[in-house]
N, C-alpha and C positions, 0 to 999 in steps of 0.2 A: 772671912774677909776682915782684914785689919785696917780700918779706915778711921782717921780722925777728921772731925769737921774743922777745916781751916778757914781763916779769912781768905777771900778771893785772891789777894795779892800773894799770900804765902803759898797757896796751892799752885798757882801758875809759876811762881818763881822756882818752886821745887821741880816742876815738870820741865823746866828748861834744861835740867841736868840730864845728859844722855850718856850711857855707857859707851865708851869709844871702842873701836876695833871689834865690833860685832861681826861674826863670821857665819855666813850661810853654809848649809851643807851642799855638797856636790851631789846632784841626783843620779849621777852615773850614766847619763844618756850617751850612747855610743853612735847612734845613727844621726841623720840630719836633724838639727835642732834649732830652736830659737830661744833667745834669752833677753830679759829686761830687768832693770833694777831701779828702785827709787831709794835714795839715801836721805832726801829731804822732800818736803811737800810744799807747794806754793799756795794751793787753794784749800780752805777748810771745808767747804761744801759746794754743791752745784750752783748755789746762788752766786758764788764768787768765780767759779770756773772749774775746769777739768784738769786733773794732774796727768801728765805724760812722763815716761821714764827719763832719768838722766843718762842711763846707759842702756843700749840694746844692740842685738845682732840678729840678723835674719828677718828684720822688718815684721815684728809680731803685731803691729797696729794696735797697741794697748792704750786704754784710757781708764783712769781710776776716778770714781765719783764717790762722794760722801753726802748723805741726804739730810742729816740732822744738824741743829745748831752746834757750832764748834768754832775753834780759833786755831791759828797757827802759832806755836810757841817760838821763842827766839832760836831754838835749835832746829826748827823746821818740822816738828811733829804736828800731827793733827790731834787736838785734845778738846774734850767737852767736860765742863763741870756741872752741866744741867741735864744731860741725857746720854743714853747709849749712842754709840756711833754705828751707822749703817752704811756699809761699803758695797760698791758694785764695780767689778773689774771686767771690762769687755775687751775681747781680742778676736783676731782672725788670722788664719794661716793660709799660705798658698798651697800647702800640702794637706792631705788628710792627716788628722791628728791620731797619734798612737797613745802618748802619755802626756799628762799635764801635771806639773808640780808647782804649788804655791807655797811660799815661805814668807813669814814676816815676824818682826819683833814688836812687842808692846812694852810700855813702861807705865807702872802704876799699881794696879790691883794684882792680887795673887792668882785670881782666876779671871783673866781678861777676856777670853774668847767664849762666846755663846755657841757651843759646839753644834747644837741642833739647828743653828741658822746657816751653817756652811753648806752651800749647794752649788753645783755646776749645772747650768742650763744650756741646752742645745736648741737649734732651730727645730720647730715642730713641737716644742713644749716638753721634751724629755728633761727631767730634773734628777740629778744624781748626787747622792752623798759621797764623800771621799771613800776610796777603797782603803786608805790608811790615813790616820791623823795622829801625830805625835807632838809632844812638848819636848823639844830637843835641847832647850837651854833655859836655865832658871838661876838668876842672880838676885840676892836679897840685899838691899841697901837700907840699913837700920839708921834712921835719922832721929832717934831718941824721942822727944816729946811730939814730934811731927809724925811718928809712926814708921812703918816699913814700906818701902817701895820696891816693886818687883820688876825685873827685866825678864821677859819671857820670849822664847823663840818657838814658833809653831811651824810645822811642816805637814802638808797634806797633799795627797796624790790621787789622781784618777787614771784608770786604764780605759781608753776609748776605742780599743781595737775592735774592728768590725762595724763601727757606727758611721763611718764615712763623714765624720764631723770636721768642719773647718772653722765655723763661727761658734763662739761660746761666751757665756757670762758667768762669772763667779760672784756669789753673794756671801757676805759674812758680816756679823755684828760683833763689836767689842763693848765692854761694859763701861758705864760712867766712871770717870776719874782714871781711865787708862788711855794713854795716847798711842797712836800708831807711829812707830819710830822709823822702820825701814821695811821694804817689801821687795821680793824677788819672784819672778815667774819664769819657769823653764817649760818648754814643750819639745816633744820628740815626734818626728813624722812617723805615721803608720803606713800600712799597706792598703790601698783601696780594695774594697770587696764589692762584688756585684750583689745588689739587693735581690733576695729571692721573693717572688710574688706569691700572693695567696691564690690558691686554686678555687674556682667555683665549678661545681659539678652538677649538671642536670642530665636529662635523658631525652633522646630522640627515639621513641619506641623502646627497644632494649639496649640501644647503643649509648654509652656514656659520652656526653659532650663536655669538654673541659675548656674553661675560659680563664684568662688572666691578663692583667694589664702589663704591657711591656714598656721598657724604657730605652731611649736611644743610647747606643754605646754598649749595650749588654746583649750577649748571645744566650739563647734559651734552648733547652732540650727537654722534651716530655718523656718520662720513663714510667714503666708500669711493672709491678711485681708479677711473676708468672703463676703465683698461687696466693691463696689467702692464709696459708699456713707457714710459708717460708719466705716472708717478705724481705728479709735482710740479705739474702744471698742470691736470689734469682730475679734479675731485672732485665727488661728489654726496652729498647728505644721505640717509642710510639711515633714521635715526630721530632724533626729538627736535625741538626742545629739550624736556628733561624735568628736573624738579627732583629732586635727590637726597634721600634720607630715611634713609640708613644701610644700606639693603638692597642685595642683589646684583641688578643689572639684567641681564636676559637678552633678547637681540634676535636673531631669526632673519631672515636675508636670503634671501628666496625669489625674488628677481628673476632674470630670465634672465641678466643680466650681473653675477653675484655674485662673479666672480673679480676680484681686485685687492688693493690695499693698504688696510688699515683703520686708522683712527685715531679717537681720542676728543678732541673739543674741550671744554674746561671753562672756565667763568667764574663769578665770584661773583654771587649774586643781588643 
């Protein structure tokens, strides 16, 4: 880290300089997608307000919050001279999400992003690190006795296929003396999938009794392997198809060949 201790006025006046014509990467999404971008910010932290995008398509319903003491520079960046910055980006989609791509530029320190803090959280408590995180841009502005200032571009992406996610929160931190310059978020719609329930197996005498919780809009079929030695190739339908209604379904297999591996197949109505 190449940092000089500057008078407050000198530090802030330096940070109002912002490299022009910064260009985000095209994530290459070809399906139904949503897009939003911030080129400047209005509120430094949640005490002042919540930042919404200047440009968007597809109504991603995005809000950007920052929780630590900070200020807005004359160029519209969020900057702190006293602490790291802690960001939270919340969004929702009318479609199930397939991929999410976050990009932003920072201005200041050479290592502005605290990588270990980058998380995407879903309803239900699931927290995911990015599947990929790259530093795609780095420009060094040498200001002599005032030190070097770095413009950095970060890109991170999550693959949410199969999770049926529509609401999400992305959290990330940037280090003290680095400002958030611009930010862009892209999402691509995914394909809804039916959640496969967990089977509970008990016995009524020697007959296996299988229970699972169903969900409305999902069709279920219980299958059983025909042997304990060839589970992958020989399966038979025990019950179904049946439409879920939110209740617990209970199925007893009284056939002579009840021993085997059991599984539930599920698909959307």
